[in-house]
N, C-alpha and C positions, 0 to 999 in steps of 0.2 A: 444605351442600347445594350440589353442583356440577351444572351442565348437562353431559350426555353428548353427544358429538358427534352431531348429527342426531337429538336425542331427541324433536324435534318432526317431525310428519309433513308434509313440504313440499307433499304433494299436497292438504293441508287449508287452508281458509281460517280466520280469527279473526273471528267476529262475534257480538256480545253476549255476549262473555266466553267463548264456547265454541268448540271446533275442530270442523271437519266438512268434508266434500268440497264442491265447487261444486255448484250444483243441477242442473247439466247432466252432471256426473261426468267432464268432459273434463280432460285434462292437457296440459302442454307439456315438451319437454325444457330442461334447464338445462345448458349446456355450460361446460366448465372452459376458461378462456382460455389456461391454461399448456401444455396438450396436445391440446385440441379434442375431449375424450371427454366423454361425458354424465355430468355429476355425479349427477343425479336428475331427477325430474318434479316439476313444480310444478302446482296447481290452475289451470286456465284459467276464471277468474271471467267473469261474464256481465252484462248490464245487470241481470238478476233479482237477482243476488248483490250488486250494488251497490245495489240498491233496498232488500234486506234490511238491508244495513249502514246505509244512511242511516236507515231506521226505528229500528235499534238505538241509533244515535247520539241520534236525537230522544228516544227512550224514556229514554236515561240522563239528558238534559237535563230532563225531565219529572219524573225520579225521584231516586235517591240523589245522583248526581254534580251535578245542578244545585242541591241544596240545601246542598251543601258549602261552608262559609265558605272564604274565600281562603287562610287559613293552614293549613287541613286539606289543600287542594290542593297547597300546598308542601310538607307533610310527606310526602305521597304521592310527589311527584316526587323528594323527597330519598332516600326508599327506592329508587326506581327507579335513581337514580344510584349508589347503595351497591351495589344488585345488579348493575349494569353492571359495575362494577370487580370484583366478586367473581367474575365470569364471564369476567374479561379475556382468558385465555388461549383460551378456547372461542371467544370472539367474534373474537379476532384470526386464529385458524385459519380460521374461517368466512368472514370478510371477505376474507382473502387469497386463498384457494381460489376464491370466488365471484367476485371482481372482478379477480383477478390482480395484487393489490398486493403488493409485498415485504413480508415479515413485519413489519419495523420500521415501514413507513408505516401498515399495517393497524392495529398497536397503538397508534400515536398517534391514529387515527380513533376507536378505543374509548374511549380516555382523553378525547377531545373530546366524544364522546357524554355520557360521564359528568358532564363539566365544564358542559354545556349543562344537565343536569338539575339540577345543584347550583346553578347560577347562577338559572334559573328558578324554582326551589323558594325561594330566598331573596327574588325579586322578586315572587312571586305576591300577596302581602298588601301590597304598596307602590306600587299604581297608584292615584292619587289623583284625585278631580276637583277643582274649585275653585269658590269663590264669586265672584260678579260683582257689582260695584258698580252699582247701576241706581236707578231712580226711587224716591222716598220711598213707603214703604208696601209695598215689594217685598223678597222675599229670593229671590236667584236663585242656583243652584249646578248644577253639572254632575256627571254620573255617567259612568263608563267601564264599558260591559256587554258580555260576549261576544257574538259575531255570532250563534252557535248551532251549528249542525252545518258544520264546515269540512272541505274536501276538499283533500287533499295528494297531488300527483303527484311521486314522487321519482325521480331519474335513477339510472343505474348507476354513476356514477363516485365519489361518495362517499355511500353510502346512509346510514351511521350518522350522519355529520356532519350532513346535510340533515334527516335524521329529527329530530336533537337540536335544530336551530335553528328548524325548522318546526313540528313537533308538539309539542316541549317548550314552546314559547312560546304555542301555542294552547291547550294543556292548562292552563298557568298562569293563563291569563284566563278559564278555565271553560268554553271551547268543547268540543264532543265531535267526534271525529275520524273521518274515513274516510280510510285511507292506501292508494293504490295504487303499489307500488314497480314499478320497471323490471322487465320480464319477464326481462332479462339477468342481474339481480343482486338476488334478493330474499330471500335466506336470513337475513341480519341483521335485516331487517324483521319476518320471522316470529319470530326468536328474541327480538327487543325485545318483541313482543306477549306472549310467554309471561313475560318478566322483569316486564313491567308488570302482569300478572294475579298473579304471585307477590307483587309488592310491594303488592297491595291496590287497585289502580285499579279502580273499579266497573266492571262489565259494561256494555258499549256505549260507554264514554269513548273507547275507541280500537278501531276495527276494521280489519282488514287484508285486503285482496282482491287477490290475486295474477292476472295474466293480460294479456291484450295491450292496449297503448294504444289501439288503433283500436276495441276493444271495451269493456273495463272502464273504461279511462281516458275514454273518450269519453262513456260513460254517466255517469261521476261528474261530469264537466263540465256535463252538460246537465241533471243531475237537479234538479228544482225545490225539492227538500228541502234543498240545499246553499246556504248563506248567504255563503260565502267560499271562494274557490279560491286555492290556493298552488301554484305550478309552477316547477320548476327544469329547464332543458333547452334544447333548440334554439330558434332564433329561429322557424323555420316552425311548429312545433307550439305555441309561445307565442302566435303570432298566432290560431291556431285556437281556443286555449283562450280568449283574450280574447273572441274575437268570439262563441264559443258562450256564455260567460257573460254577455255582454251582453244576450243575449236574455232572460235571466231577471233583468237588472239586478243582477248580483252582482259585488262587488269582488273584484279579482284582484291578488295579488302575483306578479310575474314576474322570475325571475332568469335572465337568458338568457347569450347568449355574450359573448366578449370578444376583444381584439386588444390586450392591455395592454402598454404600453411602460415600460422602464426608461430614464431619461435620464442618461447619464454624462457629466459636464462634467470639464474639463481639471484642476480643482482637487479632483477626487474622491478618495477614499482606495480605490484599486484592490484593495488586499489585502482591505480589508473588504468590498468590493463583489462580488468574483469569486464566492463561494459563493452569493450571492443571484442573481446574474446567470444562473448555470446552473441551480441548484435550482429557482428559481422557474417556470422554464420546462419543467422535466423530471419534476417530481413527479407521480406517478401516470401515468408515461408520457406526460406533456403533457396528460391527459385532463381538464382543469381549466379550468372557465370563467374564472377568474382567471389563468390561466397567462400568464406574462410571455413572449410570443412575439416581441416586438419590442425589440431592445436598439440603442437611439440613442445614438451616441457622438461627441463632439466630436473635430475632426480632430487636434488636439494630442496625443491619447492613443489615437487610433483604432488604430493598427498595434499597440500594446502590448495593447489589449483583445482584439484579435482573435487575437492570439497566445496570450495567457492562456486565452481561452475554448476555443481549439482544442486546446491541451495538455490541459485539462480534459475535453473531449469524448473525446479519444483514450483517456484513462484509464478511461472508463465502461465498465460491463459490464451486458449485457441478459441476462435469463434467466428461468427459472421463479420463480414467486412464493415458493416454499418455499426458494429459494436465498438469497432477501434480498439480491439485488444492487442496484445503482444504479437500474435501470429494469427493470420487469416487461414481461409481454405486454399489448397492448391488449385490450380487453374482447372482441373477436370477430374472426375472420378478415374479416368484411365491414369492420369499421373499419380493419383493417390495409390492405385495398385502397384504402380512401378515402385513408389518409395516404400510402400509397406512390404514388397517382396525383398527390397534391400535390408529392412529392419529384421526381417525373418532370418537373412543370412548372417546376422550378428547374433543367433542364438548362443553361439559358443563363446561369446565375448562377455565382459562385464558391463552390464547395462547400469549406469550410475544413476540416472533419473529420466522421467518423462514429465512433460509438461500436462496440464489437465485440459481436456476439451470442455468448454462450458456446457452445462446441462440443458441449456435451450437451444443448442446449436442445431439447426435442422437437418433431419435425418438425411436428406438428399444431398447435403453439402460435402465436399471433397476434403474433409478434416483428417489431419493426421497429427498424433501428439508428437511434438518435438521430443527427440530422443538423443541423448547423450551416452556414449560408450567410452570406456577407459581400458588401459592396458591393451591396445589394439596393436598387433604386429603391423609392422610399416608395409609388408606384402600382402595383407589381408585385402579382400576385394572392397571393403567399406573404406580402407585407407589408398585404394589406388583408382576406384572408378568414380566418376562424377555422378551423384545421386539426384541432385536437383530436388532436394526437398529439405525439410528441417531435422537434419541428422548430422551431428558432429562427432569425431573420434579425437581422443586424447592419447597420445603416443609419447613415452617417455624416452629420454636420451642422456647420455653420460656426458659428453663434452662437445666443443664447437664442430670438431670433425664429423662426428656422428650426426649431428643435428643437420649440417649442410647435406650430408649423405642422404639423409631420410628426407629433407626437404625438396631435394633435386631427384629423388627416386620414384617419380611417376612420368608419364609421358606428356603432362600438361606443364604450362609455364605461364601463367598470367599474372598472379599477385602474390606477394609474400610480405610478411611483416616480422620485425625483430623487436623484441621488448629486452632491453639491457640499458643499463646507465653507464656503460663503457663505450665511449666514443670511438675508440679504436677498433672494438668488436663491431660496432655499428658500420663503420667504413669497410671492413673486411667482409663481412657478410652481404653488404650492398653489392660488393663487386662479384661474389661467388654464387649468390643465389641465382637460379635460372628462372627469371621471371621478367615480364615487361614492366611491372611496377614494383618497388620495394618501399615500404613504409617503415619509418623508425619511430618507435614509441608511439604509434597510432597506426589506424588502418582505414585507407580509404580517402584520407584527406578531405572529408564531407563532401565527396563526389568530385571534387576539383575539374570543373569545366574546361580550365586552361591547361589542365595536366595531360599529356599524351598518353594514350591507353590502347593497349593491344598486348598480344602475346607471342610465345614462341612455342615450337612443337606443336601438339595438337590443340593448343590454344588459338593458333591462326597466326596470320601475318598482317602486316600493315598497321596503320596507327590511326585512331580516332581521337577526338578532343583536341583543343589547343590549335596552334598554328600548324603542326604537323598534319592534321586532318586537311587543311587547305592545300597543304603540298600534295597529298595523296589524291584529291580531287581536281588536280590540275596536271598538265603535260608541260614539259620545258622545252622551249624552241631556242636553238642558237642561231644568231644572226651575225654574218662575217661579211663586213663591207670592205671592199678594196678600193681605195681611193688615191693611193700613190702619195 
């Protein structure tokens, strides 16, 4: 059984296990980042559609889905993971076309989605409470229970991966989900709903409502029937979601922006470091919250690193997603304009190199030449603000103290990396760097489904991935029995 391309109707929503148009019947155009053409139209969900989805989720909790034991939830998630891999070619093409990812990167995202389902399938029945020693005559224990209906607003840069780590964890804990994908890239979310249905997920356990963030997303955040919100996206929207959710006293997981540094010391293995220094900043055309956009380099190896990275940049090629080059288009021409405005702000800086845009790249595509700057002051706007595009800056430092000061010198705190052969230095910096994840002589740990992920400061709060995500998608109940 193979999914045919676009065998789902993208003008339909998925609510209560069934496909249908939005209640208002309105649609939105979905654009192809590679050439600017209209791929298709999607349903423009409204507050009424969100209400129907929340009610369907609550009905699932009150019905079959809420009665399933944890190991049965795990079996369903395992089947979903298997279905994802069975449809890997279709999902790869869909994500590449929709988001503008080179095919290899899109395929890796499909594999990651399957891996999340596999991980949470195995973890579903392994979340335990504890017994607590207390006064004589009491037995006290704790239970971990689902929040209930959880809302999930997923961005356009990594739809499948973020669905996996957010929805996968929520379902494993027994929550029922309402998913609002970004209006710029939602086809894989709709395909995922179809896969879940085929795998036997009970109706209403997952509902997908496409539409505008200011309408459908805002309605989901404000709905009184939602007991937990999960959001990945910009700092500005994250603040709005947290404020709105606070009116209903609803917990929120926020994974927001980043300005993540890699610190390269004089004793680093530069041959090992170079691929990470470049790729961690340019994956998905730099449209990654955890992108390494700042490269901090000790003076003794500074010129060498600048030369190596410059050569790597000049060898890069930018082009259509289907060409499977190093860097694809940005999600939209609007985003292209934002990134180009940042590059213009670097006119006073030393531009080391730019990648080449393929000569046959369609004129309507959102292409930006990956750009590398050096000798960048730590307080410069390019070293402080999240650009969300293929732009990296190299900043020199003298010693460990200065490196820490520069690395911690932004309002973000998502990821950091240390390149050094000194074990003592690695341990010191791992403690002192202000970040939710610190990598030693690597960056990203190949995605790390098992590794808790999240930030501090403007990078957000709460943790996704691993078992920590399951704790976040549950609430703790204490039971105290007096029996004499």
